N, C-alpha and C positions, 0 to 999 in steps of 0.2 A: 504494500500500500504506500503510495508516494507521500512524503511529508510535505505539509503545507509550509510555504516560506513565511518566515516571521520578519516583521519590520521592527528594527531597533531604533529607538528614539535618537535624535541627533546628539543629545547630551551624553547618553551612554556610549554612543559610537565614539565620541571624542575622548571619553575617559578610558576606553579600552583600546584605543588605537595606538597607544605607546607615546603619546605626546607628553610634553613636560608638564609638571604640576601647575605652573603658571598658566599655561594654555588651557589646561583642564578647568582651572578656576574661572577663567574668562568665559569658557564655553558654558560652564554651569550658570554663571550670571546671565549670559545671553539666553540660555534656556529658560531660566526663571522669568526673565522679562517677557519672553514670548508666551509663556504659560499664564503668568499672573499679572502682567502689565509692567509698564516702565517704572512703577514705584516699588517694585518688589526688592527687598533687601535680604541679605543673608542674616541668619540668627546671630552669628559671631560678630558681624559688623554692628548690628543693633545693640548687642550686649556691650561691645567696646565703646559705642557712643554713650550709652546710659551710664557706664562706669566713669565717664569723664564729667558727669553732671552730679550736683550735690544739692542737698537741702541747705537752707541758710543756717540751721543749727547743727549740721553734720560737719563740724571742723574743730580743730584743737583750740581756736581762740574762744569760741563760745564755751567749750568744755572747761577751759581755764577760768573763764569768768564765773561759771557755775561753782567750781571748786572754791574760788576766792570768796564768792558770796556766802557759801555755806560756812567756811572757816571764819569769815568776818562776823557772821551772825552769831556763831558760838562764842566768839571773842567778846562781842558787845554784850551778850547776855551774862557772861562771866565777869567782865570788868566793870560794867556800868548798870548791872541789874538793880542796884539799890536806888537808882535815880528814876526808874520808870514810874514809881508812885508820884513823884514830884511832877513828871510830865503830864500824867493824867490829871493831877490837881490843877495845873495851870490851864489845861485845855477845858476840863469839865467844871472848873471852879466858877464861882459867881463873878469874879472880876480879876483883872490883871492890870495893875497900874505901872507907871514908870518906875516907881520905887521897887516894885517886885522884880522888874527887869534888871535893875541895878544891883539887887541883892543876890542874884544868881551866881553860884560859885563857878570857878574855872573848870572844875571837874564836870559839872553839869553841862557847861557849854561844850566840853569835849565829847560827852556822851551824846548830846544832840547832834553834833557835827559828824560823829562817827556813824550814827544811825542814818543821817541824811546821805552820806557817801554810800552807805549800803543800799539805800533806796534808789540812788541814781543808777548804780550798776544793775540793781534788780529790775527796774522798769525798762532799762535798755534791753535786757534779755527777754523780757515779756514782749516788747515791741518786735523783736526778731521772730519770736514764736508766732505772734499774730500775723506777721507778714508771710510766714510759712502757710498759715491757714488761708490768708487772703489771696496769695499767689501760689496755687498748688503746683505749678510747673517747677521743674528743677532749675538750678542756677549753676553758674560756673564756680569753681573753687575760689577764684579771685573775688567774686561778689560775696561769697560766704565769709571770707577772711576779713574784709574791711568793713562790713556792715556793723559789727558790734562796736569797735572803737569809734565809728562815726556817730552812732547813737549816743555814746557816752559824751563825746565832744559837743554834740548838739545840746544835750541836757545841761552840761556845764555852762555853755554859752547862754542858753535861755535863762538859767538861774542868775547869771551875772547881769543880764539885761533887766531882769525883774527887780533885782536889788537897786540898780541904778534908777529905774523908774520910780521905785518906792521913795528913794531919797529925793528925787526931783519933785514928786507930788507933795511930800511933806514939807519941802522947802517953800511951797506956795503959801503956807501959813506960818512960816518961820519957826517950825517945830522939828528940828533935826532929831530930838529925842523920841519923837513919835515914830520915826522910821525904825529906831532900835526896838521899840516895843512890838511893832507890827512884825518885824523880822523874827523876833523871839516866838511869837504866836505861830508864824508860818513854819519855822524850822521845827518847833516842837510837834506841830501837827504832822508834818511829813515824817518825822522820826517815828512817831507812834504808828502811823500807817505802814511804814516800812517794817517795823517789828512785828506787827500783826499779819501783814500780807506776805512776808517772806516764805513761810512754809507753803502757803497756797500757791504762790507764784513759782516756786521751785518744782512742785508737783506738776504744775501746768506746763512748764518748759520741758521737763524730762519725760513726761508721760506722752506716749504716742497713741493711746487708745481713745475711746469715746469719753472716758472720764476726765480727760484733759479739759474738755469744755466746761465741766462743772467746777473744776479748780480755777480755771481762768475767769469764769463768771463770778466766783466768790471773791477773787482778788480784785476784780473791777468794782464790785459792790463795796468792798472795804475802802478802795480809793475814792469812790464817789461819796461815801459817807464822810470820809476825812475832808473832802472839799466842801461839803455842806457845813460841817462843824466849823471849819476855818472861816467861811463866809459869815456865819452867825457870830463867831467869837470876835472877828475883826470889827463887825458892826458894833458890838457891845463895847469894844475897846475905843472906837472913835467917839461913841456917845459919852463914855466916861471921861474922855479927855476934852469934852465940850467942843468937838469938831463937827462941822456941818456934815449931814448925811450925804449931801451932794458930792462932797469931796471923797467920802467913802465909796460912793457909787463910781466915781471917776477912777479911784484906785482899783476897785474890783474889776471893772471892765478893762482898764489899761494893762494891769499887771497879771490878772488871772484869766479872764474870759477870752480876751483877744488872742493871747499866745496859745491857749488850748484850742481855740477855733482854727488857728493857722495850722497847728500840728495835725488836727483831725482832717482838715481839708487836704493837706499834702498827702496824708496816708491814704485817703480815699482816691485821690488822683493817681497815686502810684499803683493802688490796687486795681484801677480800671484801665491802666495803660498796658 
């Protein structure tokens, strides 16, 4: 009985004809394009391309920042834990006058500044994680490395601008001591928010599952609550110092609301581009 002739595909013909491996790979690519279309790619090529792309949090810079935040948090708790009650008393107490601001010890100021520095690094890493959620596509290693230090520098620059604006607004009523009291309220509020939100924010950044959303939401609630408390406390402070409420409103809009609005707007534009 005669055997029926078999037709061998061009790709297999090329692979079995004794050609070089490079020619065989080229023939395989041509065969894939003929079969699946011009956009067909080899699995190895796609894996190699994906290996060159990274998440914003998948680099040693962010990892080092997380370790520094954790160690710094433990250090602040150990070295300045005795001053947390005084922070709560200043924020939740009935009043804070200029005299109270003058009577604060040097160690208390160090405790507040250490907690503020912790908060700056903390919210920088939170912003990076939020960008990972907002921009789900991968990024290059270069983008991942510089984004963390950039957020820290932006936060420091924003804090310096806010202090300068506070001094400028208080100079309108010739009360430079008023700026000192407002800065004490602002720094103490941020310190307490950082101390409460640090565990939540760390779980949010390192957690890759669905529970990260819950930790991130809890950290945002703590930050929003701190902002509301600061607004109320600064209003009480201005009233105690017999300063016009209009000046307080100018301060709140210029120093707090407008910078926050600018940051949110930039984040939204980055997320939509």
